[in-house]
BAVO-978501 format. One record per residue (C-alpha): x, y, z; residue number from 1; residue in one letter; chain. Coordinates in nm, 2 decimals. Example, Ala and Ser with C-alpha at 12.3 -4.5 7.8 and 13.67 -1.06 7.14 Angstrom:
BEGIN
@u=1.23 v=-0.45 w=0.78 resi=1 resn=A chain=A
@u=1.37 v=-0.11 w=0.71 resi=2 resn=S chain=A
***
This chain:
BEGIN
@u=5.48 v=-9.00 w=0.78 resi=1 resn=M chain=A
@u=5.22 v=-9.28 w=0.86 resi=2 resn=R chain=A
@u=5.32 v=-9.53 w=1.16 resi=3 resn=K chain=A
@u=5.34 v=-9.88 w=1.05 resi=4 resn=P chain=A
@u=5.16 v=-10.18 w=1.22 resi=5 resn=T chain=A
@u=5.37 v=-10.47 w=1.33 resi=6 resn=V chain=A
@u=5.19 v=-10.63 w=1.08 resi=7 resn=A chain=A
@u=5.29 v=-10.38 w=0.78 resi=8 resn=E chain=A
@u=5.65 v=-10.44 w=0.92 resi=9 resn=L chain=A
@u=5.62 v=-10.76 w=0.81 resi=10 resn=G chain=A
@u=5.78 v=-10.88 w=1.14 resi=11 resn=V chain=A
@u=5.68 v=-11.14 w=1.43 resi=12 resn=D chain=A
@u=5.72 v=-10.97 w=1.76 resi=13 resn=P chain=A
@u=5.78 v=-11.33 w=1.93 resi=14 resn=D chain=A
@u=6.12 v=-11.34 w=1.69 resi=15 resn=A chain=A
@u=6.25 v=-10.99 w=1.73 resi=16 resn=L chain=A
@u=6.56 v=-10.91 w=2.05 resi=17 resn=D chain=A
@u=6.32 v=-10.74 w=2.31 resi=18 resn=W chain=A
@u=6.54 v=-10.53 w=2.55 resi=19 resn=K chain=A
@u=6.38 v=-10.53 w=2.93 resi=20 resn=R chain=A
@u=6.39 v=-10.27 w=3.14 resi=21 resn=S chain=A
@u=6.37 v=-10.53 w=3.42 resi=22 resn=G chain=A
@u=6.26 v=-10.87 w=3.59 resi=23 resn=T chain=A
@u=5.95 v=-10.74 w=3.68 resi=24 resn=D chain=A
@u=5.59 v=-10.89 w=3.51 resi=25 resn=E chain=A
@u=5.54 v=-10.53 w=3.43 resi=26 resn=G chain=A
@u=5.87 v=-10.43 w=3.24 resi=27 resn=A chain=A
@u=5.90 v=-10.24 w=3.04 resi=28 resn=I chain=A
@u=6.04 v=-10.37 w=2.65 resi=29 resn=E chain=A
@u=6.15 v=-10.26 w=2.33 resi=30 resn=V chain=A
@u=6.30 v=-10.39 w=2.03 resi=31 resn=A chain=A
@u=6.43 v=-10.21 w=1.72 resi=32 resn=F chain=A
@u=6.30 v=-10.29 w=1.36 resi=33 resn=V chain=A
@u=6.43 v=-10.08 w=1.11 resi=34 resn=N chain=A
@u=6.42 v=-9.72 w=1.17 resi=35 resn=E chain=A
@u=6.10 v=-9.84 w=1.46 resi=36 resn=W chain=A
@u=6.11 v=-9.89 w=1.81 resi=37 resn=T chain=A
@u=5.83 v=-10.11 w=1.92 resi=38 resn=L chain=A
@u=5.72 v=-10.03 w=2.31 resi=39 resn=L chain=A
@u=5.57 v=-10.31 w=2.48 resi=40 resn=R chain=A
@u=5.49 v=-10.42 w=2.83 resi=41 resn=T chain=A
@u=5.37 v=-10.78 w=2.98 resi=42 resn=S chain=A
@u=5.40 v=-10.89 w=2.61 resi=43 resn=G chain=A
@u=5.17 v=-10.64 w=2.49 resi=44 resn=Q chain=A
@u=5.26 v=-10.38 w=2.23 resi=45 resn=L chain=A
@u=5.23 v=-10.02 w=2.34 resi=46 resn=I chain=A
@u=5.32 v=-9.81 w=2.10 resi=47 resn=S chain=A
@u=5.57 v=-9.84 w=1.77 resi=48 resn=V chain=A
@u=5.78 v=-9.50 w=1.77 resi=49 resn=F chain=A
@u=5.97 v=-9.29 w=1.49 resi=50 resn=D chain=A
@u=6.34 v=-9.23 w=1.55 resi=51 resn=E chain=A
@u=6.25 v=-8.89 w=1.63 resi=52 resn=H chain=A
@u=6.00 v=-8.99 w=1.89 resi=53 resn=E chain=A
@u=6.21 v=-9.20 w=2.03 resi=54 resn=W chain=A
@u=6.48 v=-8.96 w=2.12 resi=55 resn=A chain=A
@u=6.19 v=-8.74 w=2.27 resi=56 resn=C chain=A
@u=6.07 v=-9.01 w=2.45 resi=57 resn=F chain=A
@u=6.38 v=-9.11 w=2.59 resi=58 resn=L chain=A
@u=6.53 v=-8.75 w=2.66 resi=59 resn=D chain=A
@u=6.15 v=-8.75 w=2.89 resi=60 resn=G chain=A
@u=6.31 v=-9.03 w=3.07 resi=61 resn=V chain=A
@u=6.64 v=-8.85 w=3.16 resi=62 resn=K chain=A
@u=6.47 v=-8.52 w=3.20 resi=63 resn=N chain=A
@u=6.24 v=-8.72 w=3.52 resi=64 resn=G chain=A
@u=5.91 v=-8.63 w=3.30 resi=65 resn=E chain=A
@u=5.76 v=-8.99 w=3.41 resi=66 resn=F chain=A
@u=5.88 v=-9.03 w=3.74 resi=67 resn=D chain=A
@u=5.57 v=-8.95 w=3.95 resi=68 resn=R chain=A
@u=5.41 v=-9.25 w=3.69 resi=69 resn=A chain=A
@u=5.65 v=-9.48 w=3.85 resi=70 resn=A chain=A
@u=5.58 v=-9.43 w=4.18 resi=71 resn=S chain=A
***
């Protein structure tokens, strides 16, 4: 299955309920639209994840795979 764009999802990103990782300007934000998870930082969309990809991303975070990128 091909990932949709935000336009294809038919949603206004500014109207979504974004969850922030922190208060810093570069904080990561996520929003959920049906089976899709949208990821952005500083208001710029980075990616759209399907349910499997999002679960893998969360596993990577929990296992420290991105710790070096944060330092």
